[in-house]
mmCIF file of the N, C-alpha and C atoms, coordinates in Angstrom:
data_MODEL
# 
_entry.id   MODEL 
# 
loop_
_atom_site.group_PDB 
_atom_site.id 
_atom_site.type_symbol 
_atom_site.label_atom_id 
_atom_site.label_alt_id 
_atom_site.label_comp_id 
_atom_site.label_asym_id 
_atom_site.label_entity_id 
_atom_site.label_seq_id 
_atom_site.pdbx_PDB_ins_code 
_atom_site.Cartn_x 
_atom_site.Cartn_y 
_atom_site.Cartn_z 
_atom_site.occupancy 
_atom_site.B_iso_or_equiv 
_atom_site.pdbx_formal_charge 
_atom_site.auth_seq_id 
_atom_site.auth_comp_id 
_atom_site.auth_asym_id 
_atom_site.auth_atom_id 
_atom_site.pdbx_PDB_model_num 
ATOM 1   N N  . MET A 1 1  ? 0.782   -1.331  0.033   1.00 0.00 ? 1  MET A N  1 
ATOM 2   C CA . MET A 1 1  ? 0.022   -0.081  0.168   1.00 0.00 ? 1  MET A CA 1 
ATOM 3   C C  . MET A 1 1  ? 0.978   1.534   0.207   1.00 0.00 ? 1  MET A C  1 
ATOM 4   N N  . GLY A 1 2  ? 0.435   2.103   -0.747  1.00 0.00 ? 2  GLY A N  1 
ATOM 5   C CA . GLY A 1 2  ? 1.623   3.621   -0.809  1.00 0.00 ? 2  GLY A CA 1 
ATOM 6   C C  . GLY A 1 2  ? 2.230   3.948   -2.051  1.00 0.00 ? 2  GLY A C  1 
ATOM 7   N N  . PRO A 1 3  ? 2.984   4.726   -2.527  1.00 0.00 ? 3  PRO A N  1 
ATOM 8   C CA . PRO A 1 3  ? 2.820   4.992   -3.786  1.00 0.00 ? 3  PRO A CA 1 
ATOM 9   C C  . PRO A 1 3  ? 3.998   4.390   -4.452  1.00 0.00 ? 3  PRO A C  1 
ATOM 10  N N  . VAL A 1 4  ? 3.437   4.473   -6.608  1.00 0.00 ? 4  VAL A N  1 
ATOM 11  C CA . VAL A 1 4  ? 4.517   3.859   -6.680  1.00 0.00 ? 4  VAL A CA 1 
ATOM 12  C C  . VAL A 1 4  ? 4.936   4.753   -8.282  1.00 0.00 ? 4  VAL A C  1 
ATOM 13  N N  . VAL A 1 5  ? 5.654   4.212   -8.342  1.00 0.00 ? 5  VAL A N  1 
ATOM 14  C CA . VAL A 1 5  ? 6.559   5.121   -9.761  1.00 0.00 ? 5  VAL A CA 1 
ATOM 15  C C  . VAL A 1 5  ? 5.885   3.958   -10.901 1.00 0.00 ? 5  VAL A C  1 
ATOM 16  N N  . ALA A 1 6  ? 5.143   4.194   -11.928 1.00 0.00 ? 6  ALA A N  1 
ATOM 17  C CA . ALA A 1 6  ? 5.195   3.274   -13.379 1.00 0.00 ? 6  ALA A CA 1 
ATOM 18  C C  . ALA A 1 6  ? 5.746   4.108   -14.137 1.00 0.00 ? 6  ALA A C  1 
ATOM 19  N N  . GLY A 1 7  ? 6.206   3.336   -15.633 1.00 0.00 ? 7  GLY A N  1 
ATOM 20  C CA . GLY A 1 7  ? 6.744   4.089   -16.834 1.00 0.00 ? 7  GLY A CA 1 
ATOM 21  C C  . GLY A 1 7  ? 6.893   3.153   -17.759 1.00 0.00 ? 7  GLY A C  1 
ATOM 22  N N  . VAL A 1 8  ? 6.866   2.894   -18.897 1.00 0.00 ? 8  VAL A N  1 
ATOM 23  C CA . VAL A 1 8  ? 7.214   2.445   -19.948 1.00 0.00 ? 8  VAL A CA 1 
ATOM 24  C C  . VAL A 1 8  ? 9.082   2.753   -19.899 1.00 0.00 ? 8  VAL A C  1 
ATOM 25  N N  . ILE A 1 9  ? 10.032  1.965   -19.973 1.00 0.00 ? 9  ILE A N  1 
ATOM 26  C CA . ILE A 1 9  ? 11.285  1.740   -20.598 1.00 0.00 ? 9  ILE A CA 1 
ATOM 27  C C  . ILE A 1 9  ? 10.761  0.679   -22.175 1.00 0.00 ? 9  ILE A C  1 
ATOM 28  N N  . GLY A 1 10 ? 12.145  1.176   -22.515 1.00 0.00 ? 10 GLY A N  1 
ATOM 29  C CA . GLY A 1 10 ? 12.905  0.538   -24.238 1.00 0.00 ? 10 GLY A CA 1 
ATOM 30  C C  . GLY A 1 10 ? 12.426  0.683   -25.299 1.00 0.00 ? 10 GLY A C  1 
ATOM 31  N N  . ALA A 1 11 ? 13.024  0.954   -25.599 1.00 0.00 ? 11 ALA A N  1 
ATOM 32  C CA . ALA A 1 11 ? 13.110  1.408   -27.360 1.00 0.00 ? 11 ALA A CA 1 
ATOM 33  C C  . ALA A 1 11 ? 12.354  0.320   -28.317 1.00 0.00 ? 11 ALA A C  1 
ATOM 34  N N  . ARG A 1 12 ? 12.916  -1.072  -28.462 1.00 0.00 ? 12 ARG A N  1 
ATOM 35  C CA . ARG A 1 12 ? 12.560  -1.591  -29.264 1.00 0.00 ? 12 ARG A CA 1 
ATOM 36  C C  . ARG A 1 12 ? 11.482  -2.204  -28.944 1.00 0.00 ? 12 ARG A C  1 
ATOM 37  N N  . LYS A 1 13 ? 11.176  -3.178  -27.475 1.00 0.00 ? 13 LYS A N  1 
ATOM 38  C CA . LYS A 1 13 ? 10.673  -4.008  -26.722 1.00 0.00 ? 13 LYS A CA 1 
ATOM 39  C C  . LYS A 1 13 ? 10.159  -2.819  -25.811 1.00 0.00 ? 13 LYS A C  1 
ATOM 40  N N  . PRO A 1 14 ? 8.915   -2.006  -25.628 1.00 0.00 ? 14 PRO A N  1 
ATOM 41  C CA . PRO A 1 14 ? 8.533   -1.420  -24.921 1.00 0.00 ? 14 PRO A CA 1 
ATOM 42  C C  . PRO A 1 14 ? 7.768   -2.146  -23.934 1.00 0.00 ? 14 PRO A C  1 
ATOM 43  N N  . GLN A 1 15 ? 8.093   -1.962  -22.678 1.00 0.00 ? 15 GLN A N  1 
ATOM 44  C CA . GLN A 1 15 ? 7.559   -2.473  -21.304 1.00 0.00 ? 15 GLN A CA 1 
ATOM 45  C C  . GLN A 1 15 ? 7.329   -1.880  -20.702 1.00 0.00 ? 15 GLN A C  1 
ATOM 46  N N  . TYR A 1 16 ? 6.056   -2.579  -19.943 1.00 0.00 ? 16 TYR A N  1 
ATOM 47  C CA . TYR A 1 16 ? 5.699   -1.592  -18.515 1.00 0.00 ? 16 TYR A CA 1 
ATOM 48  C C  . TYR A 1 16 ? 6.420   -2.388  -17.594 1.00 0.00 ? 16 TYR A C  1 
ATOM 49  N N  . ASP A 1 17 ? 6.989   -0.889  -16.915 1.00 0.00 ? 17 ASP A N  1 
ATOM 50  C CA . ASP A 1 17 ? 6.999   -1.439  -15.452 1.00 0.00 ? 17 ASP A CA 1 
ATOM 51  C C  . ASP A 1 17 ? 6.308   -0.485  -14.084 1.00 0.00 ? 17 ASP A C  1 
ATOM 52  N N  . ILE A 1 18 ? 6.779   -1.421  -13.011 1.00 0.00 ? 18 ILE A N  1 
ATOM 53  C CA . ILE A 1 18 ? 6.791   -0.682  -11.955 1.00 0.00 ? 18 ILE A CA 1 
ATOM 54  C C  . ILE A 1 18 ? 7.518   -0.511  -11.060 1.00 0.00 ? 18 ILE A C  1 
ATOM 55  N N  . TRP A 1 19 ? 8.083   0.875   -9.752  1.00 0.00 ? 19 TRP A N  1 
ATOM 56  C CA . TRP A 1 19 ? 9.019   0.898   -8.889  1.00 0.00 ? 19 TRP A CA 1 
ATOM 57  C C  . TRP A 1 19 ? 8.641   1.708   -7.590  1.00 0.00 ? 19 TRP A C  1 
ATOM 58  N N  . GLY A 1 20 ? 10.101  2.258   -6.932  1.00 0.00 ? 20 GLY A N  1 
ATOM 59  C CA . GLY A 1 20 ? 9.176   2.117   -5.939  1.00 0.00 ? 20 GLY A CA 1 
ATOM 60  C C  . GLY A 1 20 ? 9.447   1.391   -4.159  1.00 0.00 ? 20 GLY A C  1 
ATOM 61  N N  . ASN A 1 21 ? 9.289   2.221   -3.395  1.00 0.00 ? 21 ASN A N  1 
ATOM 62  C CA . ASN A 1 21 ? 9.544   1.430   -2.383  1.00 0.00 ? 21 ASN A CA 1 
ATOM 63  C C  . ASN A 1 21 ? 7.969   -0.025  -1.734  1.00 0.00 ? 21 ASN A C  1 
ATOM 64  N N  . THR A 1 22 ? 6.788   0.889   -2.447  1.00 0.00 ? 22 THR A N  1 
ATOM 65  C CA . THR A 1 22 ? 5.866   0.433   -2.330  1.00 0.00 ? 22 THR A CA 1 
ATOM 66  C C  . THR A 1 22 ? 5.826   -1.675  -3.446  1.00 0.00 ? 22 THR A C  1 
ATOM 67  N N  . VAL A 1 23 ? 6.567   -1.469  -3.975  1.00 0.00 ? 23 VAL A N  1 
ATOM 68  C CA . VAL A 1 23 ? 6.524   -2.573  -4.808  1.00 0.00 ? 23 VAL A CA 1 
ATOM 69  C C  . VAL A 1 23 ? 7.909   -3.640  -3.954  1.00 0.00 ? 23 VAL A C  1 
ATOM 70  N N  . ASN A 1 24 ? 8.609   -3.187  -3.678  1.00 0.00 ? 24 ASN A N  1 
ATOM 71  C CA . ASN A 1 24 ? 9.323   -3.987  -2.697  1.00 0.00 ? 24 ASN A CA 1 
ATOM 72  C C  . ASN A 1 24 ? 8.837   -4.296  -1.430  1.00 0.00 ? 24 ASN A C  1 
ATOM 73  N N  . VAL A 1 25 ? 8.708   -3.831  -0.819  1.00 0.00 ? 25 VAL A N  1 
ATOM 74  C CA . VAL A 1 25 ? 7.528   -4.237  0.245   1.00 0.00 ? 25 VAL A CA 1 
ATOM 75  C C  . VAL A 1 25 ? 6.834   -4.975  -0.007  1.00 0.00 ? 25 VAL A C  1 
ATOM 76  N N  . SER A 1 26 ? 5.525   -5.229  -1.553  1.00 0.00 ? 26 SER A N  1 
ATOM 77  C CA . SER A 1 26 ? 5.079   -6.082  -1.286  1.00 0.00 ? 26 SER A CA 1 
ATOM 78  C C  . SER A 1 26 ? 5.821   -7.520  -2.159  1.00 0.00 ? 26 SER A C  1 
ATOM 79  N N  . SER A 1 27 ? 6.227   -7.018  -3.105  1.00 0.00 ? 27 SER A N  1 
ATOM 80  C CA . SER A 1 27 ? 7.934   -8.452  -2.771  1.00 0.00 ? 27 SER A CA 1 
ATOM 81  C C  . SER A 1 27 ? 8.363   -8.636  -1.597  1.00 0.00 ? 27 SER A C  1 
ATOM 82  N N  . ARG A 1 28 ? 8.702   -8.761  -0.700  1.00 0.00 ? 28 ARG A N  1 
ATOM 83  C CA . ARG A 1 28 ? 9.393   -9.060  0.117   1.00 0.00 ? 28 ARG A CA 1 
ATOM 84  C C  . ARG A 1 28 ? 7.887   -9.738  1.327   1.00 0.00 ? 28 ARG A C  1 
ATOM 85  N N  . MET A 1 29 ? 6.907   -9.197  0.719   1.00 0.00 ? 29 MET A N  1 
ATOM 86  C CA . MET A 1 29 ? 5.796   -10.321 1.579   1.00 0.00 ? 29 MET A CA 1 
ATOM 87  C C  . MET A 1 29 ? 5.068   -11.289 1.298   1.00 0.00 ? 29 MET A C  1 
ATOM 88  N N  . ASP A 1 30 ? 5.884   -11.200 -0.492  1.00 0.00 ? 30 ASP A N  1 
ATOM 89  C CA . ASP A 1 30 ? 4.875   -12.295 -1.008  1.00 0.00 ? 30 ASP A CA 1 
ATOM 90  C C  . ASP A 1 30 ? 6.624   -13.468 -1.169  1.00 0.00 ? 30 ASP A C  1 
ATOM 91  N N  . SER A 1 31 ? 7.502   -13.146 -0.912  1.00 0.00 ? 31 SER A N  1 
ATOM 92  C CA . SER A 1 31 ? 8.837   -13.805 -0.482  1.00 0.00 ? 31 SER A CA 1 
ATOM 93  C C  . SER A 1 31 ? 8.936   -14.641 1.096   1.00 0.00 ? 31 SER A C  1 
ATOM 94  N N  . THR A 1 32 ? 8.182   -13.997 1.685   1.00 0.00 ? 32 THR A N  1 
ATOM 95  C CA . THR A 1 32 ? 8.550   -14.215 2.991   1.00 0.00 ? 32 THR A CA 1 
ATOM 96  C C  . THR A 1 32 ? 7.623   -14.922 3.455   1.00 0.00 ? 32 THR A C  1 
ATOM 97  N N  . GLY A 1 33 ? 6.659   -14.689 2.657   1.00 0.00 ? 33 GLY A N  1 
ATOM 98  C CA . GLY A 1 33 ? 4.967   -15.191 3.220   1.00 0.00 ? 33 GLY A CA 1 
ATOM 99  C C  . GLY A 1 33 ? 4.851   -16.547 3.479   1.00 0.00 ? 33 GLY A C  1 
ATOM 100 N N  . VAL A 1 34 ? 3.950   -17.627 3.706   1.00 0.00 ? 34 VAL A N  1 
ATOM 101 C CA . VAL A 1 34 ? 3.288   -18.464 4.112   1.00 0.00 ? 34 VAL A CA 1 
ATOM 102 C C  . VAL A 1 34 ? 2.503   -19.098 3.145   1.00 0.00 ? 34 VAL A C  1 
ATOM 103 N N  . PRO A 1 35 ? 2.470   -20.189 2.430   1.00 0.00 ? 35 PRO A N  1 
ATOM 104 C CA . PRO A 1 35 ? 1.591   -20.938 1.167   1.00 0.00 ? 35 PRO A CA 1 
ATOM 105 C C  . PRO A 1 35 ? 0.376   -20.454 2.333   1.00 0.00 ? 35 PRO A C  1 
ATOM 106 N N  . ASP A 1 36 ? -0.419  -20.243 0.807   1.00 0.00 ? 36 ASP A N  1 
ATOM 107 C CA . ASP A 1 36 ? -1.770  -19.875 1.286   1.00 0.00 ? 36 ASP A CA 1 
ATOM 108 C C  . ASP A 1 36 ? -2.604  -19.137 2.178   1.00 0.00 ? 36 ASP A C  1 
ATOM 109 N N  . ARG A 1 37 ? -1.452  -18.245 2.701   1.00 0.00 ? 37 ARG A N  1 
ATOM 110 C CA . ARG A 1 37 ? -2.392  -16.998 3.657   1.00 0.00 ? 37 ARG A CA 1 
ATOM 111 C C  . ARG A 1 37 ? -1.274  -15.652 3.188   1.00 0.00 ? 37 ARG A C  1 
ATOM 112 N N  . ILE A 1 38 ? -2.147  -14.998 3.272   1.00 0.00 ? 38 ILE A N  1 
ATOM 113 C CA . ILE A 1 38 ? -2.322  -13.264 2.553   1.00 0.00 ? 38 ILE A CA 1 
ATOM 114 C C  . ILE A 1 38 ? -1.420  -13.056 4.107   1.00 0.00 ? 38 ILE A C  1 
ATOM 115 N N  . GLN A 1 39 ? -0.549  -12.124 3.918   1.00 0.00 ? 39 GLN A N  1 
ATOM 116 C CA . GLN A 1 39 ? 0.205   -11.571 4.995   1.00 0.00 ? 39 GLN A CA 1 
ATOM 117 C C  . GLN A 1 39 ? 0.457   -9.594  3.905   1.00 0.00 ? 39 GLN A C  1 
ATOM 118 N N  . VAL A 1 40 ? 0.584   -9.259  5.357   1.00 0.00 ? 40 VAL A N  1 
ATOM 119 C CA . VAL A 1 40 ? 0.373   -7.804  4.950   1.00 0.00 ? 40 VAL A CA 1 
ATOM 120 C C  . VAL A 1 40 ? 1.712   -6.950  6.525   1.00 0.00 ? 40 VAL A C  1 
ATOM 121 N N  . THR A 1 41 ? 1.486   -5.421  5.957   1.00 0.00 ? 41 THR A N  1 
ATOM 122 C CA . THR A 1 41 ? 2.528   -4.703  6.711   1.00 0.00 ? 41 THR A CA 1 
ATOM 123 C C  . THR A 1 41 ? 1.646   -4.264  7.259   1.00 0.00 ? 41 THR A C  1 
ATOM 124 N N  . THR A 1 42 ? 2.151   -3.861  8.645   1.00 0.00 ? 42 THR A N  1 
ATOM 125 C CA . THR A 1 42 ? 1.007   -2.773  9.747   1.00 0.00 ? 42 THR A CA 1 
ATOM 126 C C  . THR A 1 42 ? 0.787   -1.676  9.434   1.00 0.00 ? 42 THR A C  1 
ATOM 127 N N  . ASP A 1 43 ? 0.464   -1.104  7.959   1.00 0.00 ? 43 ASP A N  1 
ATOM 128 C CA . ASP A 1 43 ? -0.090  -0.208  6.956   1.00 0.00 ? 43 ASP A CA 1 
ATOM 129 C C  . ASP A 1 43 ? -1.014  -0.696  6.852   1.00 0.00 ? 43 ASP A C  1 
ATOM 130 N N  . LEU A 1 44 ? -1.138  -1.072  6.066   1.00 0.00 ? 44 LEU A N  1 
ATOM 131 C CA . LEU A 1 44 ? -2.250  -2.207  5.312   1.00 0.00 ? 44 LEU A CA 1 
ATOM 132 C C  . LEU A 1 44 ? -3.136  -2.945  6.579   1.00 0.00 ? 44 LEU A C  1 
ATOM 133 N N  . TYR A 1 45 ? -2.740  -3.592  7.605   1.00 0.00 ? 45 TYR A N  1 
ATOM 134 C CA . TYR A 1 45 ? -3.311  -4.028  9.158   1.00 0.00 ? 45 TYR A CA 1 
ATOM 135 C C  . TYR A 1 45 ? -4.407  -2.774  9.055   1.00 0.00 ? 45 TYR A C  1 
ATOM 136 N N  . GLN A 1 46 ? -3.581  -1.805  9.914   1.00 0.00 ? 46 GLN A N  1 
ATOM 137 C CA . GLN A 1 46 ? -4.274  -0.395  10.069  1.00 0.00 ? 46 GLN A CA 1 
ATOM 138 C C  . GLN A 1 46 ? -5.755  0.132   9.554   1.00 0.00 ? 46 GLN A C  1 
ATOM 139 N N  . VAL A 1 47 ? -5.736  -0.113  7.660   1.00 0.00 ? 47 VAL A N  1 
ATOM 140 C CA . VAL A 1 47 ? -6.700  0.285   7.082   1.00 0.00 ? 47 VAL A CA 1 
ATOM 141 C C  . VAL A 1 47 ? -7.405  -1.320  7.106   1.00 0.00 ? 47 VAL A C  1 
ATOM 142 N N  . LEU A 1 48 ? -6.996  -2.879  6.936   1.00 0.00 ? 48 LEU A N  1 
ATOM 143 C CA . LEU A 1 48 ? -8.496  -3.637  6.800   1.00 0.00 ? 48 LEU A CA 1 
ATOM 144 C C  . LEU A 1 48 ? -8.759  -3.941  7.885   1.00 0.00 ? 48 LEU A C  1 
ATOM 145 N N  . ALA A 1 49 ? -7.839  -3.512  9.403   1.00 0.00 ? 49 ALA A N  1 
ATOM 146 C CA . ALA A 1 49 ? -8.590  -3.902  10.235  1.00 0.00 ? 49 ALA A CA 1 
ATOM 147 C C  . ALA A 1 49 ? -9.604  -2.600  11.086  1.00 0.00 ? 49 ALA A C  1 
ATOM 148 N N  . ALA A 1 50 ? -9.964  -1.208  10.607  1.00 0.00 ? 50 ALA A N  1 
ATOM 149 C CA . ALA A 1 50 ? -11.085 -0.989  10.572  1.00 0.00 ? 50 ALA A CA 1 
ATOM 150 C C  . ALA A 1 50 ? -11.652 -1.016  9.737   1.00 0.00 ? 50 ALA A C  1 
ATOM 151 N N  . LYS A 1 51 ? -11.762 -1.689  8.685   1.00 0.00 ? 51 LYS A N  1 
ATOM 152 C CA . LYS A 1 51 ? -13.147 -1.734  7.691   1.00 0.00 ? 51 LYS A CA 1 
ATOM 153 C C  . LYS A 1 51 ? -13.538 -2.907  8.534   1.00 0.00 ? 51 LYS A C  1 
ATOM 154 N N  . GLY A 1 52 ? -12.728 -3.398  9.582   1.00 0.00 ? 52 GLY A N  1 
ATOM 155 C CA . GLY A 1 52 ? -13.798 -4.796  9.927   1.00 0.00 ? 52 GLY A CA 1 
ATOM 156 C C  . GLY A 1 52 ? -12.711 -6.530  9.425   1.00 0.00 ? 52 GLY A C  1 
ATOM 157 N N  . TYR A 1 53 ? -12.041 -6.441  9.186   1.00 0.00 ? 53 TYR A N  1 
ATOM 158 C CA . TYR A 1 53 ? -10.955 -7.082  8.816   1.00 0.00 ? 53 TYR A CA 1 
ATOM 159 C C  . TYR A 1 53 ? -10.757 -7.829  10.100  1.00 0.00 ? 53 TYR A C  1 
ATOM 160 N N  . VAL A 1 54 ? -10.564 -9.823  9.909   1.00 0.00 ? 54 VAL A N  1 
ATOM 161 C CA . VAL A 1 54 ? -10.182 -10.337 10.657  1.00 0.00 ? 54 VAL A CA 1 
ATOM 162 C C  . VAL A 1 54 ? -8.169  -10.716 10.452  1.00 0.00 ? 54 VAL A C  1 
ATOM 163 N N  . LEU A 1 55 ? -7.654  -10.221 11.127  1.00 0.00 ? 55 LEU A N  1 
ATOM 164 C CA . LEU A 1 55 ? -6.128  -10.580 10.962  1.00 0.00 ? 55 LEU A CA 1 
ATOM 165 C C  . LEU A 1 55 ? -5.742  -10.716 12.382  1.00 0.00 ? 55 LEU A C  1 
ATOM 166 N N  . GLU A 1 56 ? -4.436  -11.180 12.226  1.00 0.00 ? 56 GLU A N  1 
ATOM 167 C CA . GLU A 1 56 ? -3.609  -12.058 12.760  1.00 0.00 ? 56 GLU A CA 1 
ATOM 168 C C  . GLU A 1 56 ? -2.083  -12.069 12.782  1.00 0.00 ? 56 GLU A C  1 
ATOM 169 N N  . CYS A 1 57 ? -1.660  -11.223 13.735  1.00 0.00 ? 57 CYS A N  1 
ATOM 170 C CA . CYS A 1 57 ? -0.054  -10.658 14.352  1.00 0.00 ? 57 CYS A CA 1 
ATOM 171 C C  . CYS A 1 57 ? 0.209   -12.379 14.245  1.00 0.00 ? 57 CYS A C  1 
ATOM 172 N N  . ARG A 1 58 ? 2.093   -11.898 13.063  1.00 0.00 ? 58 ARG A N  1 
ATOM 173 C CA . ARG A 1 58 ? 2.532   -12.719 12.714  1.00 0.00 ? 58 ARG A CA 1 
ATOM 174 C C  . ARG A 1 58 ? 3.945   -12.643 13.003  1.00 0.00 ? 58 ARG A C  1 
ATOM 175 N N  . GLY A 1 59 ? 4.130   -11.902 14.044  1.00 0.00 ? 59 GLY A N  1 
ATOM 176 C CA . GLY A 1 59 ? 5.043   -10.887 14.231  1.00 0.00 ? 59 GLY A CA 1 
ATOM 177 C C  . GLY A 1 59 ? 6.443   -11.104 13.711  1.00 0.00 ? 59 GLY A C  1 
ATOM 178 N N  . LEU A 1 60 ? 7.163   -10.727 14.190  1.00 0.00 ? 60 LEU A N  1 
ATOM 179 C CA . LEU A 1 60 ? 8.498   -10.523 14.090  1.00 0.00 ? 60 LEU A CA 1 
ATOM 180 C C  . LEU A 1 60 ? 8.804   -10.788 12.677  1.00 0.00 ? 60 LEU A C  1 
ATOM 181 N N  . VAL A 1 61 ? 9.578   -10.129 11.289  1.00 0.00 ? 61 VAL A N  1 
ATOM 182 C CA . VAL A 1 61 ? 9.419   -11.246 10.220  1.00 0.00 ? 61 VAL A CA 1 
ATOM 183 C C  . VAL A 1 61 ? 10.374  -10.366 9.817   1.00 0.00 ? 61 VAL A C  1 
ATOM 184 N N  . LYS A 1 62 ? 11.877  -11.552 9.480   1.00 0.00 ? 62 LYS A N  1 
ATOM 185 C CA . LYS A 1 62 ? 13.002  -9.975  8.915   1.00 0.00 ? 62 LYS A CA 1 
ATOM 186 C C  . LYS A 1 62 ? 13.528  -10.230 7.415   1.00 0.00 ? 62 LYS A C  1 
ATOM 187 N N  . VAL A 1 63 ? 13.044  -8.951  6.726   1.00 0.00 ? 63 VAL A N  1 
ATOM 188 C CA . VAL A 1 63 ? 12.877  -8.434  5.885   1.00 0.00 ? 63 VAL A CA 1 
ATOM 189 C C  . VAL A 1 63 ? 14.020  -8.018  4.677   1.00 0.00 ? 63 VAL A C  1 
ATOM 190 N N  . LYS A 1 64 ? 14.371  -8.937  4.171   1.00 0.00 ? 64 LYS A N  1 
ATOM 191 C CA . LYS A 1 64 ? 15.436  -7.846  3.264   1.00 0.00 ? 64 LYS A CA 1 
ATOM 192 C C  . LYS A 1 64 ? 15.946  -6.773  2.728   1.00 0.00 ? 64 LYS A C  1 
ATOM 193 N N  . GLY A 1 65 ? 16.298  -6.080  3.651   1.00 0.00 ? 65 GLY A N  1 
ATOM 194 C CA . GLY A 1 65 ? 16.478  -4.365  2.753   1.00 0.00 ? 65 GLY A CA 1 
ATOM 195 C C  . GLY A 1 65 ? 15.064  -4.028  3.898   1.00 0.00 ? 65 GLY A C  1 
ATOM 196 N N  . LYS A 1 66 ? 15.056  -4.244  4.963   1.00 0.00 ? 66 LYS A N  1 
ATOM 197 C CA . LYS A 1 66 ? 13.936  -3.490  5.248   1.00 0.00 ? 66 LYS A CA 1 
ATOM 198 C C  . LYS A 1 66 ? 14.157  -4.042  7.274   1.00 0.00 ? 66 LYS A C  1 
ATOM 199 N N  . GLY A 1 67 ? 14.581  -4.551  7.187   1.00 0.00 ? 67 GLY A N  1 
ATOM 200 C CA . GLY A 1 67 ? 15.265  -5.373  9.100   1.00 0.00 ? 67 GLY A CA 1 
ATOM 201 C C  . GLY A 1 67 ? 13.628  -5.954  9.368   1.00 0.00 ? 67 GLY A C  1 
ATOM 202 N N  . GLU A 1 68 ? 13.478  -5.494  10.280  1.00 0.00 ? 68 GLU A N  1 
ATOM 203 C CA . GLU A 1 68 ? 12.773  -7.061  11.344  1.00 0.00 ? 68 GLU A CA 1 
ATOM 204 C C  . GLU A 1 68 ? 11.151  -6.582  10.495  1.00 0.00 ? 68 GLU A C  1 
ATOM 205 N N  . MET A 1 69 ? 10.373  -6.602  10.286  1.00 0.00 ? 69 MET A N  1 
ATOM 206 C CA . MET A 1 69 ? 9.053   -6.026  9.952   1.00 0.00 ? 69 MET A CA 1 
ATOM 207 C C  . MET A 1 69 ? 8.157   -6.718  11.137  1.00 0.00 ? 69 MET A C  1 
ATOM 208 N N  . THR A 1 70 ? 6.825   -6.005  12.133  1.00 0.00 ? 70 THR A N  1 
ATOM 209 C CA . THR A 1 70 ? 5.714   -7.021  12.083  1.00 0.00 ? 70 THR A CA 1 
ATOM 210 C C  . THR A 1 70 ? 4.979   -7.030  11.453  1.00 0.00 ? 70 THR A C  1 
ATOM 211 N N  . THR A 1 71 ? 4.564   -8.241  10.935  1.00 0.00 ? 71 THR A N  1 
ATOM 212 C CA . THR A 1 71 ? 3.132   -8.719  9.971   1.00 0.00 ? 71 THR A CA 1 
ATOM 213 C C  . THR A 1 71 ? 2.344   -9.232  10.318  1.00 0.00 ? 71 THR A C  1 
ATOM 214 N N  . TYR A 1 72 ? 1.366   -9.556  9.528   1.00 0.00 ? 72 TYR A N  1 
ATOM 215 C CA . TYR A 1 72 ? 0.040   -9.815  9.800   1.00 0.00 ? 72 TYR A CA 1 
ATOM 216 C C  . TYR A 1 72 ? -0.732  -11.371 8.737   1.00 0.00 ? 72 TYR A C  1 
ATOM 217 N N  . PHE A 1 73 ? -1.361  -11.531 8.671   1.00 0.00 ? 73 PHE A N  1 
ATOM 218 C CA . PHE A 1 73 ? -1.706  -12.367 8.135   1.00 0.00 ? 73 PHE A CA 1 
ATOM 219 C C  . PHE A 1 73 ? -3.917  -12.239 8.136   1.00 0.00 ? 73 PHE A C  1 
ATOM 220 N N  . LEU A 1 74 ? -4.551  -11.854 6.685   1.00 0.00 ? 74 LEU A N  1 
ATOM 221 C CA . LEU A 1 74 ? -5.431  -11.609 6.439   1.00 0.00 ? 74 LEU A CA 1 
ATOM 222 C C  . LEU A 1 74 ? -6.743  -13.123 6.777   1.00 0.00 ? 74 LEU A C  1 
ATOM 223 N N  . ASN A 1 75 ? -7.239  -12.581 7.647   1.00 0.00 ? 75 ASN A N  1 
ATOM 224 C CA . ASN A 1 75 ? -8.008  -14.268 8.019   1.00 0.00 ? 75 ASN A CA 1 
ATOM 225 C C  . ASN A 1 75 ? -9.888  -14.653 7.920   1.00 0.00 ? 75 ASN A C  1 
ATOM 226 N N  . ALA A 1 76 ? -9.985  -13.485 7.398   1.00 0.00 ? 76 ALA A N  1 
ATOM 227 C CA . ALA A 1 76 ? -11.219 -13.151 7.420   1.00 0.00 ? 76 ALA A CA 1 
ATOM 228 C C  . ALA A 1 76 ? -12.149 -11.779 6.765   1.00 0.00 ? 76 ALA A C  1 
ATOM 229 N N  . GLY A 1 77 ? -12.737 -11.698 5.706   1.00 0.00 ? 77 GLY A N  1 
ATOM 230 C CA . GLY A 1 77 ? -13.676 -10.511 5.007   1.00 0.00 ? 77 GLY A CA 1 
ATOM 231 C C  . GLY A 1 77 ? -14.274 -9.695  6.792   1.00 0.00 ? 77 GLY A C  1 
ATOM 232 N N  . PRO A 1 78 ? -14.376 -8.255  6.385   1.00 0.00 ? 78 PRO A N  1 
ATOM 233 C CA . PRO A 1 78 ? -15.175 -8.011  7.487   1.00 0.00 ? 78 PRO A CA 1 
ATOM 234 C C  . PRO A 1 78 ? -16.977 -8.900  7.439   1.00 0.00 ? 78 PRO A C  1 
ATOM 235 N N  . GLY A 1 79 ? -17.484 -9.199  8.541   1.00 0.00 ? 79 GLY A N  1 
ATOM 236 C CA . GLY A 1 79 ? -18.950 -9.408  8.563   1.00 0.00 ? 79 GLY A CA 1 
ATOM 237 C C  . GLY A 1 79 ? -18.735 -11.148 8.840   1.00 0.00 ? 79 GLY A C  1 
ATOM 238 N N  . SER A 1 80 ? -17.167 -11.793 8.375   1.00 0.00 ? 80 SER A N  1 
ATOM 239 C CA . SER A 1 80 ? -17.033 -13.096 8.490   1.00 0.00 ? 80 SER A CA 1 
ATOM 240 C C  . SER A 1 80 ? -16.162 -13.458 10.058  1.00 0.00 ? 80 SER A C  1 
ATOM 241 N N  . SER A 1 81 ? -17.242 -14.880 10.064  1.00 0.00 ? 81 SER A N  1 
ATOM 242 C CA . SER A 1 81 ? -17.095 -15.638 11.085  1.00 0.00 ? 81 SER A CA 1 
ATOM 243 C C  . SER A 1 81 ? -15.797 -17.011 11.480  1.00 0.00 ? 81 SER A C  1 
# 
C-alpha cells in the first residue's frame, strides 16, 4: 500500500514496469510469506482492521533491506466469522 512510479521502458521492445518502496515491500511480503496465507504490513493492517477485516499478528519477520517488520495474516473479511 503506497505510492509507486510506473512507466514504459525500452525503445525496441517497450515494457511497462513499476518501481518504488511499495513494490519492494510487496515483493518481500510475498517472498517471506506462507503458502495459502495473505501477509500484510502494519500500514495495511491498520486500514483493513478499521474496515472490519480479521487479521492475526504473525510477529516480527526479517525482511531483506528492511530489517525486522511486524506483519499480519488476513484471516477473514468484514462480517465473516
